[in-house]
N, C-alpha and C positions, 0 to 999 in steps of 0.2 A: 354197308349196304352201297355209296357214295361210290366209294373207290372199286368193290368188284365192279359196278356195274356201267361205269365213267370211267375209270381212272385218273378220279377224285383223290388227291392226295392234300390232307388236311396241315400237315407238315409244310404244304407250298402253298396248295389253292390255296382260293378265298370262294364260300359258295354265294354272297352277292356281289362280287365280281366275273364268277362264272355267269350267272344270272342278269347282270347287265349285259354282258359279249355278247351272252344269245340273244338279246333285245334288241342291243345295236346293230348285228347284223342281221335281222329278221328286216329293221326297218332301213336299212341300207338295200338290203334286195330283195323289199315285198313289193315294187315297182313290177315285175314280174307277171305278177297277180292281174296288175290294170293291161300288158303290155298285151301277152300271148293273144287275150282272148279279141283284143279287137283286131291283130296283125292275122289272126286264122281264118275270122270273118273272110279275106279276102278270099280265097281258096273250098269257102261253102262252107267253114265246120260254125255250128253256135256257140255263141259265144260265151251263154251261160254256161256249159258242160264243159267247155274248153278251160274255165275258170277253176273250174270243178276239176275239173284231170292238171291241171298245172300244181293247185296247191297238194293233191294226193300221192302223186310224181313226189314235189319235197319234202314231202312226210312221210316217203318211204326211205327215201335216199340219204335222208337226212338223220334218221333213226338209224338205219344202218350203221354211219357214220359211227355216230355216237354208240352206241353199244358195243360193235362188233370192234370195230379200227379205236374206238373213245379219243377219237381228235378232235379238233374244236370248228371243224369247218362244213358249212352249209351246202346245198344241193339242191337245184334246181332246174325248167328247164331254160337249156343257155340262149344266151342272146349270142344272134349269129348264126350258129346255128338254123334259130326258127325264123330267121330270117331268106337264108334259104332250102330250108321247107317248101316257106310261102315263096319267095318270089322267082326260086331257081327251079324246083322241082315241079314244083304245082301248077305255075303260071306260065314258067319260062318254058320247061320242054313238058306241056300241057299233061303230067300223069295228075290223076285222082289222087287225095290228100290218104283215101285206104292203101296205096300203092305206096305211097309217102313213111307210111306209119310201120308201112309192112320190112321196111328198107332198116328202119332204126330197129325195128324185135334184131331180126338177123347183125346190126351192128350189134348189137348189146349180145348178143347170145357168140357171136365173135371174141367179144372185149374178153366174157366170162375166162374164154380157151386161152384167150393171151394170159390169161393173169395168174389162172391155174397153170400156167407152163414159165410164170417166175416171168413172161419177155419185158412184161410193160419195166418191172422192176429193173433189168436189166439192162434197158432205157434210158432210164432215171440216173441206175450208178454211173451211166458210162456220160456221161457231161461231168466235163472241169469242173473243178473249182472255179474258175473266173466266174465261170458264162452263168454257176448258177447263185453265185451274186450278182450276178448282172439280170438273172430272169426276176427274181426280188425288185431292183430299180424300174425294170422298163415295165412291168408292171403296176409299179408306183405311178410311174408319170401316164400310163395305159389310164387308171382308174381313175387320176386325179383328171382327164381330156373328157375323165366316160361324164365325169361332175359339172365339168364348163358345159359342155353340151345338152346335159340333161334342161340346165337352167338357163341355158342362153344366154350364156356369160358368152360359148364361141359358138359363133355362127358359120354356115357355107360361104361360101367370096367366090362368084366364077372367075373375080380377075387373080386371087389368090389363094384359090382354095380353103384358108377360112381364117376368119378378121374377129373381129372384139363384138360384141353386142350392144345393144344398147342398155350399156347399165344403171342407165336415170329412171326404169320402168319397168314395172312387171315382174316376171317370175328372174331377168336377170338382177334387179336391185336385192331382192327380199333375198336373194341366195350370195349376195355378197355382206345382204345385211346380216347374218345366218354364218357368215363364214370368220368375220371380224367377232360375234357373240362366240362363237364354237370356240373361235379362238381364244379369245381371253377368258376361256374356261378351263384349256388344254396347260394354258401359258402359267397359269395360276394353279394347276395340280387337283383342279376340282374333279371327283371319284367322279365316274360315269355323264364325264363333262361331252365327251361327244352324242350321249341319249339326249343329255340335256339342251344341247347347244339344234336337235329334232325338234325336240318338242318345243321349244320360245318359237324357232322360226314358224313352227309351223304356223303357232297362236298367233304370229305375228298377220299371219298370210291371210285370216283371215278378214281382218277391214280394210286389205289391199282385194280383196275381193279374189285370193287364190286359193285360198281352203276350204273350201266347199263342202259343207254338214250332208251329207246327203243321208240319213238314217244311220242306224246303230245296226239292228240288222235282218238278216234275211234267211230262207231256207236254201240251201246247196241247191244248184239244178240236178236233172239226170244225167248220171254218166252215159244212159242208154244209146242218145244214136253215137257214138262214139267208140263205146267199148267194144275191144276186139273186131273192129272191124278191118281184117288182113285180106289183103287181094294175092294169091295165092300162084296167079297165073302166068306168068310175068314172071317169078321169082329169080330163072336164069337167062332174064337177056340181058345182053350188052349194058343197057343202060342203068338194071340193076347194080349188076359187079359196079360200075363206075359214080356213082352215087350212092352206096352202101361203102366204097371203100373213100368217098369223101368224107360223108362223116364222119369213118372213123376215124380219119387221119385229125380231122378237125377236132374232132373231140380228146383225142390220144393226148396229142401234145395240149391244148387251154389244159387239160387236166393233170398234165404231168407239170404245165408253167405255172400254174395257180399251186402245186399242193408245194412243189421246189420252194418260188417263189416266197408263199405267206410262210411256211418253216421255217428258211433263213432269218428273215425276221424274228421271228419268234424266239428264233433259238433251240429249238425245236430238233436241229440234226446232232446223229448221235455223232462221235466223236471223229469215227470214218467219217462221215462227210451224207452219211443215209438218212432219209429219213423214217423214223420210227411204225412198225405197223403200215407201210405204206404195203404191203398185198391188200390187207384189210379194206386200206382206203380205196384199193382202186378197184375191187371186190363190189363194194360197196356203190359206188359210180356203171359199174357193169349192171348190177342186177337191177339198178335203177331206171338206170336207158332201157333196160327189156321192162320194168312193169309202168315204164313211161309209157311206154310204144301200146301197152296193152291197155291204158285209160287212155288212153289219144292222146297224147301231145308227142310234142316232141323232142331230140335228145337231150336227157337231162346232166348234167356234171354238177362236179365243185366251181362253186362260183368264186370268185375274186373278191367279191366284197364283204369273203369271210375274215379280209385282214380288217375290218372295221371292229369286230369282236375281238381279232387276236392283239391288236393295237390299243384293245381296251380292259387288257387282262383277260382272256379269253383262253385256254389250256389243256382242257378236259374234254371226254366225251358230255361232259355237262351245260358245255356252252351251247353245243350242236343238238342237245337236248331239247331245250330251249328256244330254237330255234321251231325245230319241228314242234313244240307243244304251242309257239306263236302261228302256224301256218295251221294247223288245227283249228283254233279260235279262230281265224281268220276265217275258214270256212263258215262260221256262223255272225259273224260281225264285218263281214264283206264291205261293206259298204263305209261301215266310218273308218277300218283301216286304211281305206282308196282316197279317200280326205288326205293323208299328209299327203303336199306336191312334193316333185320331182326338188323342187326350186328349197325344201326342209331338207332332203338328203343329201344333196347337191352338197352342201360345205365338208361333208362327213368324207365324202369321197377324197374332194381336194385332197386333205387332211390327211389322209390316212396315204391318201400319191406320197405325201415329206417323211411320215415312218419311214414308208418302203423303201429309199432314195438312201436309210443306212446305209446296208450292205456294199455299197459303191466301194466305202472307207475300208475294205478288205481284199481290191482289186488292186493288187500292182502297177498302177499307173507307167510305173518307165519299162516298164515290162511290155511292149509293145506287140509282140507277140501275144499276150495273154492279152494286153486292153485293147488295140485295137478289136480284136472279135465280139467283145462284151459291149464295147460301143453300138459297135452295130445291132449286136441282141438289142442296148436296152432301148437304141432311137426309131426302131423298126419297128417296135412293140403298139408305139405310139402312133406312129406317120402310120405305119400300113395296116392299121384299126384290128389288130392281132396277133395274140402272145403266141402263137403257135409260126407264123411266121419270125415274128425273132427271132424264136427258137430255134426254126429253124436255118435263117440266114446265120445264125452266129453260130449255128454248129458249123458248115461250111467252109464258113468263115478261118474259121480254129483252125480244124484239118486242112486246107489248102496253105493256107500262109507259113503254118508248124509245118508243115510237107516240101516246102519254098525254101522255108530259111533251117531244115535241114534238122530239123528237134522229131525225129521218128521216135523216137524214147516216150515221148510224151503222148501220141496218141496210138490208143488202144487196139484193137477189131472190129471189136463193135462199133467206138468212131469211124472209123472207115467205111466202116457197109453202111453206117446213118449216112454220114456224107452224100454218098452214091444213087441213098434210095431219094434222099432230099434233093441231089440236084436232077435227078431222072422224073420226081416228081413237078419239078417247077417246068421243066423240060416239054412233056407227055400230056400233063395235068392241067 
């Protein structure tokens, strides 16, 4: 039954490992349940309803990924995309949140069409092997940076952009303690080391005043205030076209980057370098985006934090099924789950960032026509704070550099077209 439902092979996969991997992934991405409601109140949406919508969108997308694509990737409303929703579309451009939800629904429907026509899959297959390996490494640095930021280990500095926070007190100190504890578990090959690290760090946070117990159970808030609240009268306006395209662009390449990077790290690529069941994975993403818009939340996408579960050994749809179950439980036990501070999950993101660096060894660093674009891809993800920008700039660099070097045979028609589109994106958008 497990094999039929989730692609679980008892000769290769272990039930306990898949369960622990799913719980680990959930704990590293559960912060979205706290972030989304607080963020969306800025544009007038009720926090309780947004919490429920966020959890339901994650459950819907992750279940589709689990049962249809049978891959260990989890989905939820994406960071960055939610900020664009609130601070650019609503507060910056002055549109209503109903207008923004309509844009997300249209984006999701376009994604369904692109997936059915295999365009998204063709884009993934067009990415050179060196860039696929670079994407994994770049994502590793990116999520490590997120972990350091979430805990306040790295903070904003007006003079140098970023600098070291106060690691001798508060959340940064707890994160550093957690990093050591989790690191010992990993070094000693303790099963479930990442999960144990999160739990023990959260417990240590209680006397430090960072882990706040706020109850066990609560009834989920109703979706009525935000469910199916669309605004159709301006769907043909220029603003709607630009906003839909922006949502579409960011979501497409964030998802591609996550799928390629995490699959590469997990050695899940086929001998031809392709992601197994990638069409189903893309469709899960597209359907979840449509469902999330109906529930009342921002674009739902594949989470890079899925790397935490993959690093723990998750390889099948059973891992993502466990994540969906955890989000379902979180609906009822939200006060308990949300008591785990970001400082307790940050060490896992940092260590998973290390795990994600290993594909670098597959890049021929002596072939500069391959290694320079790969390096651009790697460093731009954390520095530009964007997986999609890392991929886009890496692809542009790859095509331009190899054309100027006369390596025309290395570049496919698809790559030429993508590079031109990417350059136009930066010029006009």
